[in-house]
C-alpha positions as a Markdown table, in Angstrom:
| # | Residue | x | y | z |
|---|---|---|---|---|
| 1 | Gly | -69.2 | -23.6 | -67.9 |
| 2 | Gln | -70.7 | -20.3 | -66.9 |
| 3 | Glu | -73.3 | -18.2 | -69.1 |
| 4 | Gln | -74.8 | -21.5 | -70.4 |
| 5 | Gly | -71.5 | -22.7 | -71.9 |
| 6 | Arg | -71.0 | -19.4 | -74.1 |
| 7 | Arg | -67.6 | -18.7 | -72.4 |
| 8 | Gly | -65.3 | -20.7 | -70.0 |
| 9 | Gly | -65.1 | -17.9 | -67.2 |
| 10 | Thr | -65.6 | -14.3 | -66.5 |
| 11 | Pro | -62.6 | -12.3 | -65.0 |
| 12 | Gly | -63.2 | -10.8 | -61.9 |
| 13 | Leu | -62.3 | -7.2 | -62.8 |
| 14 | Pro | -63.2 | -5.6 | -59.7 |
| 15 | Ala | -61.0 | -8.1 | -57.7 |
| 16 | Ile | -58.2 | -7.7 | -60.4 |
| 17 | Ala | -58.3 | -3.9 | -60.0 |
| 18 | Gly | -58.3 | -4.3 | -56.3 |
| 19 | Met | -55.3 | -6.6 | -56.4 |
| 20 | Ala | -53.3 | -4.0 | -58.5 |
| 21 | Ala | -54.3 | -1.3 | -56.0 |
| 22 | Ala | -53.0 | -3.4 | -53.1 |
| 23 | Ala | -49.8 | -4.3 | -54.9 |
| 24 | Arg | -49.1 | -0.5 | -55.6 |
| 25 | Ile | -49.5 | 0.3 | -51.8 |
| 26 | Ala | -47.6 | -2.8 | -50.5 |
| 27 | Cys | -44.5 | -1.8 | -53.0 |
| 28 | Ala | -44.5 | 1.7 | -51.9 |
| 29 | Gly | -44.3 | 0.7 | -48.1 |
| 30 | Met | -41.5 | -1.9 | -49.0 |
| 31 | Ala | -39.1 | 0.6 | -50.4 |
| 32 | Ala | -39.1 | 2.5 | -47.2 |
| 33 | Gln | -38.8 | -0.5 | -45.1 |
| 34 | Ala | -36.0 | -1.9 | -47.1 |
| 35 | Asp | -34.1 | 1.3 | -46.6 |
| 36 | Arg | -34.7 | 1.0 | -42.9 |
| 37 | His | -33.6 | -2.5 | -42.9 |
| 38 | Arg | -30.4 | -1.9 | -44.8 |
| 39 | Ile | -29.3 | 0.8 | -42.5 |
| 40 | Trp | -29.9 | -1.6 | -39.5 |
| 41 | Arg | -28.1 | -4.6 | -41.2 |
| 42 | Asp | -25.2 | -2.2 | -41.9 |
| 43 | Arg | -25.0 | -1.2 | -38.4 |
| 44 | Ile | -25.2 | -4.7 | -37.1 |
| 45 | Asp | -22.3 | -5.4 | -39.7 |
| 46 | Ala | -20.2 | -2.6 | -38.5 |
| 47 | Ala | -20.7 | -3.8 | -34.9 |
| 48 | Ala | -19.7 | -7.3 | -35.8 |
| 49 | Val | -16.5 | -6.3 | -37.6 |
| 50 | Ala | -15.6 | -4.3 | -34.6 |
| 51 | Ala | -16.0 | -7.5 | -32.4 |
| 52 | Gly | -13.8 | -9.6 | -34.8 |
| 53 | Ala | -16.1 | -11.0 | -37.3 |
| 54 | Thr | -16.1 | -10.9 | -41.0 |
| 55 | Ile | -19.2 | -10.0 | -43.2 |
| 56 | Cys | -19.7 | -12.6 | -46.0 |
| 57 | Gly | -20.4 | -11.0 | -49.2 |
| 58 | Ala | -19.6 | -7.5 | -48.0 |
| 59 | Gly | -19.3 | -5.2 | -51.0 |
| 60 | Ala | -21.7 | -7.3 | -53.1 |
| 61 | Pro | -25.4 | -6.6 | -53.7 |
| 62 | Arg | -27.3 | -8.3 | -50.7 |
| 63 | Leu | -30.7 | -8.5 | -49.3 |
| 64 | Ala | -31.5 | -5.4 | -47.2 |
| 65 | Asn | -32.6 | -7.4 | -44.2 |
| 66 | Thr | -30.0 | -10.3 | -44.1 |
| 67 | Gly | -26.6 | -10.8 | -43.2 |
| 68 | Thr | -23.7 | -13.6 | -42.7 |
| 69 | Leu | -21.5 | -13.1 | -39.9 |
| 70 | Leu | -18.5 | -15.2 | -39.7 |
| 71 | Leu | -16.7 | -15.4 | -36.3 |
| 72 | Pro | -13.3 | -17.2 | -37.0 |
| 73 | Gly | -12.6 | -20.2 | -34.7 |
| 74 | Cys | -16.2 | -20.1 | -33.1 |
| 75 | Ser | -18.7 | -22.6 | -34.6 |
| 76 | Ala | -21.9 | -21.5 | -35.8 |
| 77 | Gln | -23.6 | -24.1 | -33.2 |
| 78 | Thr | -21.9 | -22.3 | -30.4 |
| 79 | Gln | -22.9 | -18.8 | -31.7 |
| 80 | Ile | -26.6 | -19.8 | -32.2 |
| 81 | Ile | -26.7 | -21.3 | -28.5 |
| 82 | Ala | -25.2 | -18.2 | -27.1 |
| 83 | Leu | -27.5 | -15.9 | -28.9 |
| 84 | Asp | -30.6 | -18.0 | -28.2 |
| 85 | Met | -29.8 | -17.7 | -24.5 |
| 86 | Ala | -29.7 | -14.0 | -25.0 |
| 87 | Gly | -33.0 | -14.1 | -26.6 |
| 88 | Tyr | -32.3 | -14.0 | -30.4 |
| 89 | Gly | -32.9 | -16.5 | -32.9 |
| 90 | Val | -30.3 | -16.9 | -35.7 |
| 91 | Ser | -29.3 | -19.4 | -38.3 |
| 92 | Ala | -26.2 | -21.4 | -39.3 |
| 93 | Gly | -27.2 | -21.6 | -43.0 |
| 94 | Ser | -29.6 | -20.4 | -45.7 |
| 95 | Ala | -33.4 | -20.8 | -45.1 |
| 96 | Cys | -33.3 | -23.7 | -47.6 |
| 97 | Ser | -31.0 | -25.7 | -45.8 |
| 98 | Ser | -32.7 | -25.5 | -42.5 |
| 99 | Gly | -31.8 | -28.6 | -40.2 |
| 100 | Lys | -28.5 | -29.3 | -41.8 |
| 101 | Val | -25.6 | -29.1 | -39.7 |
| 102 | Ala | -22.7 | -29.2 | -42.5 |
| 103 | Arg | -20.7 | -26.1 | -43.4 |
| 104 | Ser | -22.2 | -24.0 | -46.1 |
| 105 | His | -21.0 | -25.2 | -49.6 |
| 106 | Val | -21.7 | -21.6 | -50.8 |
| 107 | Leu | -19.5 | -20.0 | -48.2 |
| 108 | Glu | -16.8 | -22.6 | -49.0 |
| 109 | Ala | -17.1 | -21.7 | -52.7 |
| 110 | Met | -16.8 | -18.0 | -51.9 |
| 111 | Gly | -13.3 | -18.8 | -50.4 |
| 112 | Tyr | -14.1 | -19.0 | -46.7 |
| 113 | Gly | -12.9 | -22.7 | -46.5 |
| 114 | Lys | -13.1 | -24.2 | -43.0 |
| 115 | Asp | -14.5 | -21.0 | -41.6 |
| 116 | Ala | -17.5 | -21.5 | -43.4 |
| 117 | Gly | -18.6 | -23.5 | -40.4 |
| 118 | Cys | -18.2 | -20.2 | -38.2 |
| 119 | Ala | -20.9 | -18.1 | -40.0 |
| 120 | Ile | -24.4 | -17.4 | -39.0 |
| 121 | Arg | -27.2 | -15.9 | -40.9 |
| 122 | Val | -29.1 | -12.9 | -39.4 |
| 123 | Ser | -32.4 | -12.0 | -40.8 |
| 124 | Leu | -34.4 | -9.0 | -39.8 |
| 125 | Pro | -38.0 | -9.4 | -39.5 |
| 126 | Trp | -40.4 | -6.8 | -41.1 |
| 127 | Ser | -41.5 | -5.6 | -37.6 |
| 128 | Ile | -37.9 | -5.1 | -36.1 |
| 129 | Thr | -37.6 | -2.0 | -34.0 |
| 130 | Gln | -34.5 | 0.1 | -33.3 |
| 131 | Ala | -34.4 | -1.1 | -29.7 |
| 132 | Glu | -34.2 | -4.7 | -30.8 |
| 133 | Val | -31.6 | -4.0 | -33.2 |
| 134 | Asp | -29.5 | -2.3 | -30.5 |
| 135 | Gly | -30.2 | -5.3 | -28.1 |
| 136 | Phe | -28.9 | -7.6 | -30.8 |
| 137 | Ile | -25.9 | -5.7 | -31.4 |
| 138 | Ala | -25.1 | -5.6 | -27.4 |
| 139 | Ala | -25.7 | -9.4 | -27.3 |
| 140 | Tyr | -23.7 | -10.2 | -30.3 |
| 141 | Thr | -20.7 | -8.0 | -29.4 |
| 142 | Ala | -20.7 | -9.6 | -25.8 |
| 143 | Met | -20.8 | -13.1 | -27.3 |
| 144 | Ala | -18.3 | -12.5 | -30.0 |
| 145 | Leu | -15.8 | -10.9 | -27.5 |
| 146 | Arg | -16.3 | -13.7 | -24.9 |
| 147 | Leu | -16.2 | -16.7 | -27.4 |
| 148 | Gly | -13.6 | -15.1 | -29.7 |
| 149 | Ala | -11.1 | -14.9 | -26.8 |
| 150 | Arg | -12.0 | -18.5 | -25.8 |
| 151 | Ala | -11.3 | -19.7 | -29.4 |
| 152 | Gly | -8.0 | -17.9 | -29.5 |
| 153 | Gly | -9.4 | -15.5 | -32.2 |
| 154 | Arg | -9.1 | -11.7 | -32.3 |
| 155 | Pro | -11.3 | -10.1 | -30.0 |
């Protein structure tokens, strides 16, 4: 015990006040960042739809920086490899299912059936730039048109 056993501990009031101030500053910046990410995610979604993809969960509340793009007839693994070769890292499932190869049971439950294995998750990092978003859109569109035509899907 501190203070010769008179009380179990002394709260670090200056540290608590500092943490509260830091949280206020961080939250103020997060709102503006979320708005920017939402705009960029929506631009990616629109380009993906134009290239033949479906947006999983479109119309529902979603994270501002994350989207799931489903390209019918084109496996998620094929898309991941193609985008990796273009310099972009995406995933075939949720972050908590990293390393799993199976179709997403969540997307199956949402009614996507076998096409659930054709979906990729795109997450925008906090530090992303407009140029990087534009580059991803170009890479995704080229990949979707190329692979969609091979898979017999709509371009």
